[in-house]
C-alpha positions in Angstrom: 0.0 0.0 0.0 1.0 3.6 -0.6 1.7 5.9 2.4 -1.6 7.6 1.9 -3.5 4.3 2.0 -1.6 3.2 5.1 -2.5 6.5 6.8 -6.1 6.2 5.8 -6.3 2.6 7.1 -4.6 3.5 10.3 -6.9 6.5 11.0 -10.3 5.1 9.9 -10.0 1.3 10.3 -7.3 0.4 12.8 -7.5 3.2 15.3 -10.5 5.5 14.7 -11.3 6.1 18.4 -9.2 8.5 20.3 -9.5 9.0 24.1 -9.4 12.7 25.3 -8.9 13.8 28.9 -10.1 11.4 31.6 -7.4 8.8 32.4 -5.1 10.0 29.7 -1.9 11.5 31.2 -1.0 15.1 30.6 2.5 14.2 29.2 0.8 12.5 26.3 -1.0 15.7 25.4 -4.3 14.6 26.9 -5.1 12.3 23.9 -4.6 8.6 23.4 -5.5 6.5 20.4 -7.3 3.2 21.2 -4.6 1.2 19.5 -2.2 2.1 22.3 -4.4 -0.2 24.5 -5.3 -2.9 22.0 -1.8 -3.3 20.5 0.1 -3.0 23.8 1.1 -6.7 23.4 1.7 -6.9 19.7 4.1 -4.0 19.4 6.6 -5.2 22.0 6.3 -8.8 20.7 7.0 -7.7 17.2 9.9 -5.5 18.1 11.6 -8.2 20.3 11.2 -10.8 17.6 12.6 -8.5 14.9 9.7 -9.2 12.6 8.2 -6.2 10.8 5.0 -4.8 12.2 2.3 -4.8 9.5 -1.2 -3.5 9.6 -2.6 -6.9 8.8 -1.9 -8.3 12.2 -3.6 -5.7 14.3 -5.8 -7.0 17.1 -8.9 -4.9 16.4 -10.5 -3.6 13.2 -13.2 -1.0 13.1 -15.9 0.3 10.8 -18.9 2.6 11.2 -22.3 1.0 11.7 -25.3 2.0 9.7 -27.5 4.5 11.5 -25.0 7.2 12.6 -26.4 10.7 12.3 -24.9 13.9 10.9 -27.9 16.1 11.5 -30.6 15.3 14.0 -33.4 17.8 14.6 -37.0 17.9 15.8 -39.8 20.3 14.8 -41.4 22.3 17.6 -45.0 21.2 18.2 -46.0 23.6 21.1 -48.2 26.7 20.4 -46.6 29.6 18.5 -47.6 33.1 17.8 -48.2 32.4 14.1 -47.7 29.6 11.5 -44.6 31.2 10.1 -42.8 31.0 13.4 -44.0 27.4 13.9 -42.7 26.3 10.5 -39.2 27.6 11.4 -39.0 26.2 14.9 -36.1 23.6 14.7 -34.9 21.9 17.9 -31.4 20.4 17.6 -30.8 16.9 19.0 -27.5 15.1 20.0 -25.7 13.2 17.2 -25.1 9.5 17.6 -22.4 7.3 16.1 -21.7 3.6 16.5 -18.5 1.7 15.7 -18.1 -2.1 15.1 -15.0 -3.6 16.6 -13.9 -7.0 15.3 -11.4 -8.9 17.5 -10.4 -12.3 16.1 -7.8 -14.6 17.7 -5.2 -15.5 15.1 -2.3 -17.1 16.9 -2.0 -20.3 18.9 -2.2 -18.3 22.2 -4.6 -15.9 20.7 -7.5 -16.7 23.0 -5.4 -15.9 26.1 -4.0 -12.8 24.5 -7.5 -11.8 23.5 -8.8 -12.2 27.1 -5.9 -10.0 28.5 -6.4 -7.3 25.9 -10.2 -7.1 26.3 -10.0 -6.9 30.1 -7.4 -4.1 29.8 -9.6 -2.3 27.3 -12.7 -2.7 29.3 -11.1 -1.4 32.6 -9.5 1.5 30.8 -12.7 2.6 29.0 -14.7 2.2 32.2 -12.3 4.3 34.3 -12.1 6.9 31.4 -15.9 7.2 31.3 -16.1 7.6 35.1 -13.4 10.3 35.0 -15.4 12.4 32.6 -13.3 11.4 29.6 -14.4 12.2 26.0 -13.8 10.6 22.6 -13.0 11.6 19.1 -14.6 9.3 16.5 -13.1 9.4 13.0 -15.3 8.2 10.2 -14.8 8.5 6.4 -17.6 11.1 6.2 -17.3 13.1 9.5 -15.1 13.5 12.6 -17.2 13.5 15.7 -15.6 15.4 18.6 -16.5 15.6 22.3 -18.4 12.4 22.3 -19.5 10.4 25.3 -19.6 6.6 25.4 -23.1 5.1 26.0 -22.5 1.3 25.7 -20.3 -1.5 24.5 -22.3 -4.5 23.4 -21.6 -8.0 22.0 -23.1 -8.3 18.5 -21.3 -11.4 17.4 -23.0 -13.9 15.1 -24.1 -16.9 17.2 -23.2 -19.3 14.4 -19.5 -18.4 14.3 -17.0 -20.8 15.8 -15.3 -18.0 17.8 -17.6 -16.3 20.3 -17.5 -12.6 21.1 -15.5 -11.6 18.1 -17.6 -8.5 17.3 -18.5 -5.6 19.6 -20.5 -2.5 19.1 -19.4 0.8 20.7 -22.1 3.5 20.9 -21.2 7.1 21.3 -23.3 10.3 21.6 -22.2 13.9 20.8 -24.1 16.1 23.2 -25.4 19.5 22.4 -23.5 21.4 25.1 -19.9 20.6 25.8 -17.7 21.9 28.5 -16.3 24.6 26.3 -19.8 25.7 25.3 -20.8 25.9 29.0 -17.7 28.0 29.8 -18.4 30.4 27.0 -22.0 30.8 28.1 -20.9 31.5 31.7 -18.3 34.0 30.6 -21.0 35.8 28.5 -23.4 35.9 31.4 -20.8 37.2 33.8 -19.8 39.9 31.3 -23.4 41.1 31.0 -23.7 41.2 34.8 -20.5 43.2 35.1 -21.8 45.7 32.5 -25.0 46.3 34.5 -26.0 49.7 36.0 -24.4 50.3 39.3 -26.5 51.7 42.1 -24.7 54.4 44.0 -25.5 56.5 47.1 -27.2 55.6 50.4 -31.0 55.3 51.2 -32.7 58.4 52.6 -33.3 58.5 56.4 -36.6 60.4 55.9 -39.8 59.8 54.1 -41.3 56.3 54.2 -38.7 55.0 56.6 -39.5 57.6 59.3 -43.3 57.2 58.9 -43.2 53.5 59.3 -40.9 53.4 62.3 -42.8 55.9 64.4 -46.5 54.9 65.1 -47.3 58.4 66.4 -46.5 59.9 63.0 -49.2 57.8 61.4 -51.8 59.4 63.6 -50.6 62.9 62.8 -50.3 62.4 59.1 -52.5 64.5 57.0 -55.7 62.7 55.9 -55.2 59.9 58.5 -58.4 58.4 59.8 -56.9 58.6 63.2 -57.0 62.4 63.3 -60.7 62.8 62.7 -63.7 61.6 64.6 -61.5 58.8 66.1 -59.6 61.4 68.1 -62.6 62.0 70.3 -62.6 58.3 71.2 -59.3 58.7 73.0 -57.0 57.3 70.3 -56.2 60.4 68.3 -52.8 61.3 69.7 -51.3 57.8 70.1 -52.9 54.8 68.5 -51.2 52.6 71.1 -53.1 54.3 74.0 -56.8 53.2 74.5 -59.0 55.2 76.9 -60.4 53.3 79.9 -64.1 52.3 79.9 -66.5 51.5 82.7 -67.0 47.9 83.5 -70.7 46.7 83.8 -72.2 46.4 87.2 -72.7 42.9 88.5 -75.9 42.5 90.6 -75.7 41.0 94.1 -76.6 37.3 94.1 -78.6 36.2 97.2 -76.8 33.9 99.6 -77.8 30.4 99.9 -78.0 28.2 103.1 -74.3 27.3 102.6 -73.0 30.7 102.0 -72.7 30.2 98.2 -74.9 31.6 95.5 -78.6 31.1 95.5 -78.4 28.8 92.5 
């Protein structure tokens, strides 16, 4: 194959999944191709034996599965002001992409090698997902960035002699990424910082004085407490109520035991 064909096969067939952030060390630039995990045994073995390392003996081969989306949108169905607005209401949805990974044991010790590589791959991807890691998925038609892994499922044909030789890796590209959220937050904070600043101190007179002194309410112009109510003994201070005469209780005749006559 030509160098261009080798690069295309390496990028889109042999290692189209790239880990970003998460468990990837900073000294690697924060990115790690998946072949660094699946070929961790083949490369040292090939170098030690002196045999050339070809692309035909890679552990895993990938290809996109039918059903991946490039544009995914919904039409708004809630009430609108007019039909023209309703016809233009488009709601974007996350993009999905699925990759098929074929892992076939080829050597005499291939089954043991396959078990070790798949366990290392599973643990690495599991820790990467829990650490908030993202993925770059390279396909011949589009490069999906900032993807999140949803599932890794066995889709092997039950009639094959080698079980679990094909896996499906599902990814989703969310609408809002970390960079988008940071940009939105910075925009919001800039709008807040450009807001009108309130200067000065509140006045000590006016409403504050009238609400803190009950006597001022009675003396205020137009107050119902300064009119006819003043003659009832509550005009000057609403908190002072004039005394009233208690009703006279008639004497109750004494009974034979000195109590009431009841």
